[in-house]
C-alpha positions as CSV (number, residue, x, y, z in Angstrom):
1,M,11.8,15.0,9.0
2,R,11.5,11.4,8.0
3,R,9.1,10.7,5.1
4,F,8.5,7.1,4.2
5,I,7.8,8.1,0.5
6,I,11.6,8.3,0.1
7,E,11.6,4.5,-0.1
8,D,9.2,4.7,-3.1
9,L,11.4,7.4,-4.7
10,L,14.5,5.1,-4.3
11,K,12.6,2.3,-6.0
12,W,11.8,4.7,-8.9
13,K,15.5,5.7,-9.1
14,K,16.6,2.0,-9.4
15,S,13.9,0.8,-11.7
16,K,15.1,-0.2,-15.2
17,H,11.6,0.8,-16.4
18,R,11.9,4.3,-14.9
19,K,10.0,7.2,-16.7
20,P,9.9,10.9,-15.8
21,L,8.1,11.1,-12.4
22,I,5.2,13.3,-11.5
23,L,4.8,13.7,-7.7
24,K,1.2,14.7,-6.9
25,G,-0.2,16.0,-3.6
26,V,-2.1,18.8,-2.0
27,R,-0.4,22.2,-1.5
28,Q,1.9,22.3,1.5
29,A,2.2,18.5,1.8
30,G,6.0,18.6,1.3
31,K,6.4,17.8,-2.4
32,T,9.3,20.2,-3.1
33,W,11.1,19.4,0.1
34,I,11.0,15.6,-0.4
35,L,12.4,15.9,-3.9
36,L,15.2,18.2,-2.8
37,E,15.9,15.9,0.1
38,F,15.9,12.8,-2.2
39,G,18.3,14.5,-4.5
40,R,20.6,15.5,-1.7
41,L,20.7,11.9,-0.3
42,Y,20.9,9.9,-3.5
43,Y,22.4,12.0,-6.3
44,K,25.7,13.8,-6.8
45,N,23.9,17.1,-7.7
46,I,20.5,18.6,-8.3
47,A,19.2,20.8,-11.1
48,Y,16.2,22.6,-9.8
49,F,13.8,24.7,-11.9
50,N,10.7,26.5,-10.7
51,F,8.3,27.4,-13.4
52,D,6.3,29.8,-11.2
53,E,9.3,31.8,-9.9
54,Q,11.2,31.6,-13.2
55,K,8.6,32.4,-15.9
56,E,11.3,32.6,-18.6
57,L,11.9,28.9,-18.3
58,A,8.7,28.2,-20.3
59,A,10.3,29.7,-23.4
60,F,12.9,26.9,-23.5
61,F,10.1,24.4,-24.0
62,Q,8.1,26.5,-26.5
63,T,10.9,26.7,-29.0
64,T,12.1,23.1,-29.2
65,K,11.2,19.5,-28.4
66,N,14.8,18.3,-28.8
67,V,15.9,16.9,-25.5
68,N,19.6,17.5,-26.0
69,R,19.0,21.2,-26.8
70,L,16.6,21.5,-23.8
71,L,19.3,19.9,-21.5
72,Q,21.9,22.3,-22.9
73,N,19.7,25.3,-22.1
74,L,18.7,24.0,-18.7
75,S,22.4,23.4,-17.8
76,M,23.2,27.0,-18.7
77,A,20.2,28.3,-16.7
78,C,21.4,26.5,-13.5
79,A,25.1,27.2,-14.3
80,A,26.0,23.5,-13.6
81,P,26.4,20.4,-15.7
82,I,23.5,17.9,-15.9
83,T,24.8,14.4,-16.0
84,A,22.8,11.3,-16.8
85,G,22.2,9.2,-13.7
86,E,24.0,11.5,-11.4
87,T,21.9,14.7,-11.6
88,L,18.3,14.8,-10.4
89,I,16.4,17.2,-12.6
90,I,13.5,18.8,-10.7
91,F,10.7,20.7,-12.5
92,D,8.7,22.4,-9.7
93,E,5.3,24.0,-10.3
94,I,5.4,22.3,-13.7
95,Q,1.6,22.9,-14.1
96,E,2.5,26.5,-15.1
97,S,3.9,25.3,-18.4
98,N,2.0,22.8,-20.5
99,D,4.9,22.7,-23.0
100,A,7.2,21.6,-20.2
101,L,4.6,19.0,-19.0
102,N,4.3,17.6,-22.6
103,S,8.1,17.5,-22.9
104,L,8.2,14.6,-20.5
105,K,7.2,12.4,-23.4
106,Y,10.5,13.2,-25.2
107,F,12.5,12.7,-22.0
108,C,10.9,9.3,-21.7
109,E,11.4,8.3,-25.4
110,N,14.7,9.9,-26.3
111,A,16.6,10.4,-23.0
112,P,15.5,7.8,-20.5
113,E,19.0,7.8,-18.9
114,Y,18.2,11.2,-17.4
115,H,16.3,11.3,-14.1
116,V,13.4,13.8,-14.1
117,A,11.0,14.4,-11.2
118,C,8.2,17.0,-11.3
119,A,5.9,18.5,-8.7
120,G,3.4,21.3,-8.6
121,S,0.5,22.8,-6.6
122,L,-2.9,21.7,-8.0
123,L,-1.3,19.3,-10.5
124,G,-4.5,17.2,-10.1
125,I,-6.4,20.0,-11.7
126,T,-4.0,20.2,-14.6
127,L,-3.8,16.5,-15.1
128,S,-7.6,16.2,-15.3
129,K,-7.4,17.8,-18.7
130,P,-6.7,15.1,-21.2
131,S,-4.4,17.1,-23.4
132,S,-2.1,18.2,-20.5
133,F,0.2,15.3,-20.2
134,P,1.7,12.4,-22.3
135,V,-0.3,9.3,-21.4
136,G,1.9,6.3,-20.6
137,K,5.1,8.3,-20.7
138,V,5.3,9.2,-17.0
139,D,5.4,7.5,-13.6
140,F,3.2,8.8,-10.7
141,L,3.6,9.0,-7.0
142,T,1.3,10.8,-4.5
143,I,2.6,12.4,-1.3
144,H,0.0,12.7,1.5
145,P,0.2,14.7,4.7
146,M,2.5,13.2,7.3
147,T,1.2,10.0,9.0
148,F,1.0,9.6,12.7
149,T,4.1,7.4,12.6
150,E,6.1,10.1,10.7
151,F,4.8,12.6,13.3
152,L,6.3,10.5,16.1
153,H,9.7,10.4,14.4
154,A,9.6,14.2,13.8
155,N,8.9,14.8,17.5
156,G,11.7,12.6,18.7
157,D,9.5,9.7,19.7
158,G,11.2,7.2,17.5
159,D,11.0,4.7,20.4
160,L,7.2,4.7,20.2
161,A,7.3,4.4,16.4
162,D,9.7,1.4,16.8
163,Y,7.4,-0.2,19.4
164,I,4.2,-0.1,17.3
165,K,6.2,-1.3,14.3
166,S,7.3,-4.4,16.3
167,I,3.7,-5.5,17.3
168,D,3.4,-9.1,16.0
169,S,0.4,-10.3,18.0
170,I,-3.1,-9.1,18.8
171,E,-2.9,-8.5,22.5
172,P,-3.3,-5.4,24.8
173,I,-0.6,-2.8,24.6
174,P,1.1,-2.1,28.0
175,D,-0.2,1.1,29.7
176,L,3.3,2.6,29.6
177,F,3.1,2.7,25.8
178,F,-0.6,3.1,25.4
179,N,-1.0,6.3,27.5
180,R,2.0,7.9,25.8
181,L,0.7,7.1,22.4
182,L,-2.7,8.5,23.3
183,E,-1.2,11.8,24.4
184,K,0.9,12.0,21.1
185,L,-2.3,11.3,19.1
186,K,-4.0,14.2,20.8
187,M,-1.2,16.4,19.7
188,F,-1.4,15.1,16.2
189,F,-5.1,16.1,16.1
190,I,-3.9,19.6,17.0
191,T,-1.1,19.9,14.4
192,G,-2.3,17.5,11.7
193,G,0.2,16.2,9.2
194,M,1.1,19.3,7.3
195,P,4.9,19.4,7.6
196,E,5.1,23.1,8.4
197,A,2.7,22.8,11.3
198,V,4.5,19.6,12.6
199,R,7.8,21.4,12.4
200,A,6.4,24.4,14.4
201,W,5.5,22.0,17.2
202,A,8.5,19.6,17.0
203,E,11.1,22.4,17.0
204,D,9.5,25.1,19.1
205,K,6.5,23.5,21.0
206,N,4.7,26.7,20.0
207,L,1.0,26.3,19.7
208,P,0.2,29.8,18.5
209,L,2.8,29.2,15.7
210,V,1.0,25.9,14.9
211,Q,-2.3,27.8,14.7
212,S,-0.8,30.4,12.5
213,C,0.8,27.9,10.1
214,L,-2.6,26.1,9.7
215,K,-4.4,29.4,9.1
216,N,-1.9,30.4,6.5
217,I,-2.4,27.1,4.7
218,L,-6.2,27.5,4.8
219,D,-5.8,31.1,3.5
220,A,-3.5,29.9,0.7
221,Y,-6.1,27.3,-0.3
222,E,-8.8,29.9,-0.6
223,L,-6.5,32.1,-2.7
224,D,-6.0,29.2,-5.1
225,F,-9.8,29.3,-5.6
226,S,-9.6,32.7,-7.2
227,K,-6.3,32.0,-9.0
228,H,-7.0,28.7,-10.6
229,A,-10.7,28.0,-10.6
230,D,-13.3,29.1,-13.1
231,I,-14.9,32.4,-12.2
232,K,-18.4,30.8,-11.9
233,D,-17.1,28.4,-9.2
234,I,-15.0,30.6,-7.0
235,A,-17.7,31.5,-4.5
236,R,-19.1,28.0,-4.6
237,L,-15.7,26.5,-3.8
238,A,-15.4,28.6,-0.6
239,L,-19.0,27.7,0.5
240,I,-18.3,24.0,0.1
241,W,-14.9,24.2,1.8
242,R,-16.3,26.2,4.8
243,S,-19.3,23.9,5.1
244,M,-17.2,20.8,5.9
245,P,-17.4,21.0,9.7
246,S,-21.2,21.5,9.4
247,Q,-21.5,18.5,7.1
248,L,-19.5,16.3,9.4
249,S,-21.2,17.4,12.6
250,R,-24.5,15.9,11.5
251,E,-25.5,12.5,12.9
252,N,-25.8,11.3,9.3
253,K,-22.7,12.6,7.6
254,K,-24.0,12.2,4.1
255,F,-23.2,15.3,2.1
256,L,-26.1,17.6,1.6
257,Y,-26.0,20.5,-0.8
258,S,-28.6,22.3,1.3
259,V,-26.1,22.6,4.2
260,I,-23.9,24.7,1.9
261,K,-26.7,27.2,1.2
262,E,-30.4,27.1,1.4
263,G,-31.9,26.0,-1.9
264,A,-28.5,24.9,-3.3
265,R,-28.7,22.2,-6.0
266,A,-26.2,19.6,-7.1
267,R,-26.0,20.8,-10.7
268,E,-24.9,24.3,-9.4
269,Y,-22.1,22.9,-7.1
270,E,-20.9,19.6,-8.5
271,D,-18.2,21.2,-10.7
272,A,-16.8,23.1,-7.7
273,L,-16.8,19.9,-5.6
274,T,-15.0,18.0,-8.4
275,W,-12.4,20.8,-8.4
276,L,-11.8,20.4,-4.7
277,C,-11.4,16.6,-5.1
278,S,-9.0,17.0,-8.1
279,A,-7.0,19.5,-6.1
280,G,-6.6,16.9,-3.3
281,M,-8.2,19.2,-0.7
282,V,-11.2,17.0,-0.2
283,H,-11.8,13.3,-0.1
284,K,-15.1,12.1,-1.4
285,V,-16.3,8.8,0.0
286,F,-19.2,7.1,-1.8
287,R,-21.9,4.8,-0.3
288,V,-21.4,1.2,-1.2
289,T,-24.7,-0.7,-1.8
290,K,-23.1,-4.2,-1.0
291,P,-19.7,-5.6,-0.2
292,G,-19.0,-7.1,-3.6
293,L,-15.9,-7.3,-5.7
294,P,-14.6,-5.0,-7.0
295,I,-16.0,-2.6,-4.4
296,S,-16.0,0.3,-6.9
297,A,-18.6,-1.5,-9.0
298,Y,-21.1,-1.1,-6.1
299,E,-20.7,2.6,-5.4
300,D,-23.8,4.7,-5.3
301,L,-22.6,7.9,-7.0
302,T,-25.5,9.9,-5.6
303,A,-24.7,9.4,-1.9
304,F,-21.3,10.4,-0.5
305,K,-19.5,12.0,2.4
306,I,-16.7,14.5,2.2
307,Y,-13.6,14.8,4.5
308,S,-10.6,17.1,4.7
309,V,-7.2,16.0,3.4
310,D,-5.9,16.6,6.9
311,V,-7.3,16.4,10.4
312,G,-5.3,19.4,11.6
313,L,-6.7,21.6,8.9
314,L,-10.2,20.4,9.7
315,R,-9.7,21.2,13.3
316,R,-8.4,24.7,12.5
317,L,-11.2,25.2,9.9
318,S,-13.8,24.3,12.6
319,N,-12.2,26.8,15.1
320,L,-11.7,24.2,17.7
321,A,-9.0,25.6,20.0
322,P,-6.0,23.6,21.0
323,V,-7.1,24.0,24.7
324,A,-9.3,20.9,24.0
325,F,-6.0,18.9,24.3
326,N,-6.5,19.2,28.1
327,E,-10.2,18.3,28.1
328,G,-10.1,14.5,28.3
329,A,-11.3,12.9,25.0
330,R,-12.9,16.0,23.7
331,L,-10.6,16.2,20.7
332,F,-11.7,12.7,19.6
333,T,-15.4,13.2,20.3
334,E,-16.0,16.8,19.1
335,F,-18.7,17.3,16.5
336,K,-19.9,13.7,16.5
337,G,-16.4,12.2,16.3
338,A,-15.6,13.8,13.0
339,L,-12.0,14.4,13.7
340,S,-11.5,10.8,14.6
341,E,-13.2,9.7,11.4
342,N,-11.1,12.1,9.3
343,F,-8.0,10.8,11.0
344,I,-8.8,7.2,10.2
345,L,-9.7,8.1,6.6
346,Q,-6.4,9.9,6.3
347,G,-4.6,6.8,7.5
348,L,-6.4,4.5,5.2
349,V,-5.7,6.7,2.1
350,S,-2.1,6.9,3.0
351,R,-1.8,3.1,3.6
352,Y,-3.8,1.8,0.6
353,G,-3.7,4.7,-1.8
354,E,-7.4,4.4,-2.6
355,L,-10.5,5.9,-1.1
356,P,-12.7,3.5,0.9
357,G,-16.5,3.5,0.7
358,Y,-19.1,3.4,3.5
359,W,-22.2,1.3,4.0
360,T,-25.7,1.9,5.3
361,S,-28.7,-0.4,5.8
362,E,-32.1,1.2,5.5
363,A,-31.4,3.8,8.2
364,K,-30.8,1.0,10.7
365,A,-27.0,1.0,10.7
366,E,-24.1,2.7,9.1
367,V,-20.5,1.3,8.8
368,D,-18.1,4.3,8.6
369,F,-15.7,2.8,6.0
370,I,-15.5,-0.3,3.7
371,I,-12.2,-1.2,2.2
372,Q,-11.1,-3.8,-0.3
373,R,-7.9,-5.6,0.8
374,H,-6.8,-8.0,-1.9
375,N,-10.1,-9.9,-2.5
376,D,-11.5,-9.3,1.1
377,I,-14.0,-6.7,1.9
378,I,-13.3,-5.2,5.4
379,P,-15.9,-3.2,7.3
380,I,-14.5,-0.5,9.6
381,E,-16.3,1.4,12.4
382,V,-14.7,4.4,14.1
383,K,-15.5,5.1,17.7
384,S,-14.1,8.2,19.3
385,D,-14.1,7.1,22.9
386,V,-13.9,4.0,25.1
387,N,-17.7,3.6,24.8
388,V,-17.9,1.3,21.8
389,S,-21.5,0.1,22.0
390,S,-23.0,0.0,18.5
391,R,-25.1,-2.3,16.4
392,S,-23.8,-1.3,13.0
393,L,-21.1,-3.9,12.7
394,A,-23.4,-6.6,14.1
395,V,-26.1,-5.7,11.5
396,Y,-23.4,-5.9,8.8
397,A,-22.1,-9.2,10.0
398,Q,-25.6,-10.7,10.2
399,K,-26.4,-9.6,6.7
400,Y,-23.0,-10.6,5.1
401,E,-21.9,-13.4,7.4
402,A,-20.4,-15.5,4.6
403,E,-18.4,-12.7,3.1
404,T,-17.0,-11.4,6.3
405,K,-13.6,-12.7,7.5
406,V,-12.8,-9.9,9.9
407,R,-14.5,-6.7,11.2
408,V,-12.5,-3.7,12.5
409,R,-13.4,-1.2,15.1
410,F,-11.1,1.8,15.8
411,S,-11.6,3.3,19.3
412,L,-9.7,4.5,22.4
413,K,-9.9,0.9,23.8
414,N,-6.8,-1.3,23.7
415,L,-5.9,-3.8,21.0
416,K,-8.0,-6.9,21.3
417,K,-9.6,-9.6,19.1
418,D,-13.0,-11.0,19.9
419,G,-14.0,-13.6,17.3
420,D,-14.0,-11.9,13.9
421,L,-14.0,-8.5,15.5
422,V,-10.7,-6.8,16.2
423,N,-10.5,-3.6,18.2
424,I,-7.6,-1.3,17.1
425,P,-6.6,1.8,19.0
426,L,-6.9,4.9,16.9
427,F,-3.1,5.5,17.0
428,L,-2.4,2.2,15.2
429,V,-4.2,3.1,11.9
430,D,-0.8,3.1,10.0
431,Y,-0.4,-0.6,10.9
432,I,-3.9,-1.7,10.0
433,D,-2.6,-4.0,7.2
434,Q,-0.3,-5.9,9.5
435,I,-3.1,-6.3,12.1
436,L,-5.5,-7.5,9.5
437,E,-2.9,-10.0,8.3
438,L,-2.6,-11.3,11.8
439,S,-6.4,-11.4,12.3
440,I,-7.1,-13.3,9.1
441,K,-4.2,-15.7,9.6
442,N,-5.4,-16.6,13.1
443,R,-9.1,-16.9,12.4
């Protein structure tokens, strides 16, 4: 599989300011695989250590902070020499040992010539505790589920990926490419971006296996609740997680605690929701009161929507069967277009690395997402069909005419620009930045 994060890893390897790396990401997003693949491609050898499978490794870090002694012990443990600059040292499931996590400070200060990369399930939970890691002594990267473009490469559709990468003007995409991309997008809504599910389809074209892979991931997530969360939050985590399809099927997708359980209150569930966000399983999108700079300064922390980390997991969680693939645009329009919204959010997070906001106007209009691109605020509406009639973007433009350089609408219609409104097919979300650049340049 081709993962574009390998380019970021290569920049980290070559940086003269390189520090030990922590690779974050939700469980099953491919953290271990990408580090091993990176080591295979760009290093002479790999020294791999798993703190979950090899519990005895933690003892090395409990008895000494001396990096040379640690390296000697680790070299003996893997029965191979560890050479500065030539060996990629991988600490997997490092959250299982706080001493190992804290040792990264000493690798940074006393042995910067050694290349250390770390990964672990639920690292976001561990790192949310201030004493768990050496501030300023590590580099961070986040791996997301596979993008639609990565999905195309995995499925042998590199020609389609190359075509959309070559788009350099805002004009309709020929039907030959448009229709193929739309069919591939339907399949991506089935598999989602979790590498195991993508591989099940790419290698075997086996839908029952895809379903099984996604169910296993969902089951593993719920097992994490009982293994890693506070006892008081375990049941609440499951209730929030399972309520996501219901939350998103409402016309107004604002998160309501009462949807989780009748009589539920924020104070009872907010810790559990924070846990899900820290674990990377849920994206929390806040309402923005106005499109000001920086956009984070105008977030209303009392009003928000939640989305799944992956569209395929959301589809499986909602029990929408893959047969919907053959039912026109149903995959895109099911439960108020929630899958389409989740897909676009997934693409925005992967492209920009930050969560967007959303905007409402006194119950008259709602713009699905608001992003900050440089010093421009971009409103984004998501339509799940070719019917794109809506007044939300018009209301927004009327209210904030001076601040609005370009408005974006994702839909199943072809690529087109009409004044400051650009319509982007859903399957081009990975290239939103290039399209925005073209739109603003050609105002």
